[in-house]
ZAMARGU-4260 file (C-alpha; in steps of 0.2 Angstrom, whole numbers, plus 5000, padded with zeros to 4 digits):
<rodrens>
0) 5000/5000/5000 | 5006/5017/4995 | 5007/5032/5008 | 5001/5049/5002 | 5014/5063/5003
5) 5009/5077/5014 | 5004/5093/5006 | 5016/5108/5007 | 5017/5126/5001 | 5031/5133/4991
10) 5044/5142/5001 | 5048/5153/5011 | 5066/5152/5005 | 5069/5170/4999 | 5078/5177/5014
15) 5093/5165/5013 | 5095/5165/4994 | 5088/5180/4984 | 5088/5192/4999 | 5105/5191/5005
20) 5114/5207/5008 | 5122/5207/4991 | 5106/5203/4982 | 5094/5216/4989 | 5091/5232/4978
25) 5080/5244/4988 | 5089/5259/4982 | 5090/5261/4963 | 5095/5279/4961 | 5112/5286/4965
30) 5118/5304/4967 | 5121/5305/4949 | 5105/5298/4943 | 5094/5310/4934 | 5076/5313/4938
35) 5064/5316/4952 | 5068/5305/4967 | 5053/5295/4974 | 5050/5282/4987 | 5038/5268/4984
40) 5031/5260/5000 | 5018/5247/5002 | 5011/5231/5010 | 5008/5214/5003 | 4992/5206/5009
45) 4985/5189/5007 | 4967/5184/5003 | 4962/5186/5022 | 4969/5204/5022 | 4984/5198/5032
50) 5002/5204/5029 | 5013/5192/5020 | 5030/5193/5029 | 5041/5183/5018 | 5037/5189/5000
55) 5049/5195/4987 | 5045/5210/4976 | 5056/5214/4961 | 5053/5230/4950 | 5059/5234/4933
60) 5058/5252/4926 | 5063/5264/4913 | 5074/5279/4918 | 5068/5297/4920 | 5070/5299/4901
65) 5059/5284/4897 | 5072/5271/4892 | 5076/5254/4899 | 5094/5249/4903 | 5092/5234/4891
70) 5099/5230/4874 | 5082/5227/4867 | 5078/5246/4870 | 5085/5255/4856 | 5074/5270/4857
75) 5081/5288/4855 | 5079/5292/4874 | 5096/5293/4882 | 5103/5280/4894 | 5107/5285/4911
80) 5123/5275/4916 | 5120/5277/4934 | 5103/5269/4934 | 5100/5250/4931 | 5081/5251/4933
85) 5080/5235/4943 | 5076/5233/4961 | 5073/5219/4974 | 5065/5220/4991 | 5059/5207/5004
90) 5044/5211/5014 | 5046/5213/5033 | 5035/5205/5047 | 5021/5217/5044 | 5021/5214/5025
95) 5029/5231/5021 | 5042/5234/5007 | 5050/5250/5000 | 5061/5256/4985 | 5070/5273/4983
100) 5071/5276/4964 | 5067/5290/4951 | 5050/5293/4943 | 5051/5284/4926 | 5048/5294/4910
105) 5035/5289/4897 | 5040/5274/4887 | 5037/5271/4868 | 5023/5258/4864 | 5023/5260/4845
110) 5027/5273/4832 | 5012/5284/4837 | 5009/5280/4856 | 5018/5282/4872 | 5014/5272/4888
115) 5011/5282/4904 | 5026/5282/4917 | 5025/5265/4925 | 5035/5252/4935 | 5034/5233/4931
120) 5031/5223/4947 | 5034/5205/4950 | 5028/5196/4966 | 5035/5180/4973 | 5028/5172/4989
125) 5025/5156/4998 | 5011/5146/4991 | 5013/5154/4974 | 5018/5141/4961 | 5020/5155/4948
130) 5026/5173/4952 | 5013/5187/4949 | 5016/5201/4937 | 5008/5218/4938 | 5011/5237/4935
135) 5012/5252/4946 | 5005/5268/4938 | 5006/5285/4947 | 4989/5292/4951 | 4994/5310/4947
140) 4999/5306/4929 | 4987/5313/4915 | 4994/5301/4903 | 4986/5286/4912 | 4970/5290/4902
145) 4978/5285/4886 | 4990/5271/4891 | 4987/5257/4879 | 4990/5243/4893 | 4981/5252/4907
150) 4966/5253/4895 | 4966/5234/4893 | 4962/5232/4912 | 4943/5233/4916 | 4939/5251/4922
155) 4933/5245/4939 | 4950/5236/4942 | 4962/5250/4936 | 4962/5259/4954 | 4972/5243/4960
160) 4986/5248/4949 | 4987/5266/4954 | 5000/5271/4967 | 4994/5286/4978 | 5005/5301/4981
165) 5010/5306/4998 | 5019/5323/5001 | 5024/5320/5019 | 5042/5321/5022 | 5056/5328/5011
170) 5054/5314/4998 | 5039/5311/4987 | 5031/5295/4992 | 5020/5284/4983 | 5009/5270/4992
175) 5006/5254/4982 | 4999/5240/4992 | 4998/5223/4983 | 4983/5212/4987 | 4986/5194/4982
180) 4968/5189/4981 | 4950/5193/4987 | 4941/5209/4988 | 4951/5223/4980 | 4964/5210/4973
185) 4977/5219/4963 | 4975/5217/4944 | 4989/5204/4938 | 4994/5201/4920 | 4997/5184/4911
190) 5014/5186/4903
</rodrens>
């Protein structure tokens, strides 16, 4: 007679591997990086609205001129040699994460359209067999109303992709909470 294997969730294993001191990238902008300095802060919440203390958040973004630091981006916008555009943060016990970066510029979509400034966000967490992919848009950007990707998201779900601006302190802050499932679940993309 065969014995069933006990069910297990995936992880947590990010802290000893992908979140070692030499792998974290909370600060993307150096002193020479051009653009408006911003801080992104948020909390990752599960379907019961409880914090996820051991998630990993990665971001990928264009520089302040709207160009990615990647060979596939051959656009006319200048590269910023002091800006890689990649960040990685773990969540704390209260589910919080943060990044200090620059506000990205608009990115070319096709010959006639631009994408609104945005940041690509990937979420890894225990229990997820596949990572989740979403986008962070800035609530104070007029270009959101014509962004070709944001317009593909059902209108009632778009607010889950908008980071709220907070002017407290000396650094512009944007609040972007990520809700993995349930009421007000963040809109995720299949890529």
